[in-house]
N, C-alpha and C positions, 0 to 999 in steps of 0.2 A: 420325751423319751421317759419309759416308766421304768421301774425298778429291774423289772426281767431284762428288759434292752441291754441296762447299764451290766448286770451281772453277764450275760451272753456277750457283750463285749469283751469283759473284763478276761471272761474264760477264753476265749480267741485270742488274745494278746498273751495269756499267760502259755497256751497250746504252743502259739506260735514261736516264744521265746524258747520253749522245750526244744521244738523242730529245728530251730538255728544252734542250739547247743552241739545236737549231734552233727550238725553239716560240719561243726567245726573239728572234732574227730573223737571217736571212740574205736578206734581200729588196731589191729595188730597186738590184740590183747592176750596175755597168758588166761588161761581158764579162772584164774583164782582172782583176777582182776574186773572180772565183767560185771559184778554186782556194785563195786567200788565206783566203776568209771559211772555206770547208771545213777548210780545217787548223788557222784558230783555235779553231773550234768543237770538233774533235776533241782540240787540245791541251787546252782548257778543261774536258775531261773525262776528263782526266790521260792519254791517249793520245800516243804518238809517231807522227807518219806515214811511212810506209816507201813508199810510192809511190800518186800520186794522178794520174788520169785523166778526161778528158771524152770522153765516147763519142755515137756517134749512136743512131739508133734500133736499128741492127741490132749494134750493139756492137761496134763498130769506132771506134778512137780517131780523135777529131778535134780540131783546134784552129779551125775553123770556129763563128762565133755563130750562124748561120743552121741550123746541123747538129746541135749539141750539145742532147741529150735526158737524158744522163745523168753523173753524176760517182760513180766508182768510187774508192774509197779503202781502203787497207791499213793496218793502224797496229798497232803494239803498246803493251803495256802493263806493269803489275808482275804479269802471271801468267803464269810461264814455259811456253815451248813454244806459246803461243797469238797465233796472228793475227787479228786484229779486221778482219773485212772489212764495209764500208757499201756502198751504194748511194743516191745521191740523185737526186731528178727535179729537172730544170731547168726553167721555165717561164717564156716568154720575152713581155714584155708592153712595147709601147711603146719597144723597144731596151732594156729593163731586164729584170735576170733575177731571179726567185725559185730559191731553192732549197730542196726539200723533202725530209725525210726519207723513205726508202721501204722500206729493209730494212736488215737486219744479218745476218751468220754469221760463225761461227767455223773455221778450220784451226788443228787441232792436230797441229803437228807432233813 
């Protein structure tokens, strides 16, 4: 197995752990708790959050409860020169928010 395969497997493992963290619960949140919940889940998977933003439907940054549709987080872990990028969907029901794992990617630096 070459180094690229090892990195790919390590990334898959981390991203699977993040997905599992979000299956445990990040629902019924107040708007002000969304970023904290996402950060806690990423830390629970062994990542350090570098940037986290709430986005509207068009991908523009927002801090408005009625506009937020996504959360984008950038994190690093123990793999050198790799940034983990996660996108989560937010669903609002009765003034409470659920955060769902949507997709993940990596940026090799």
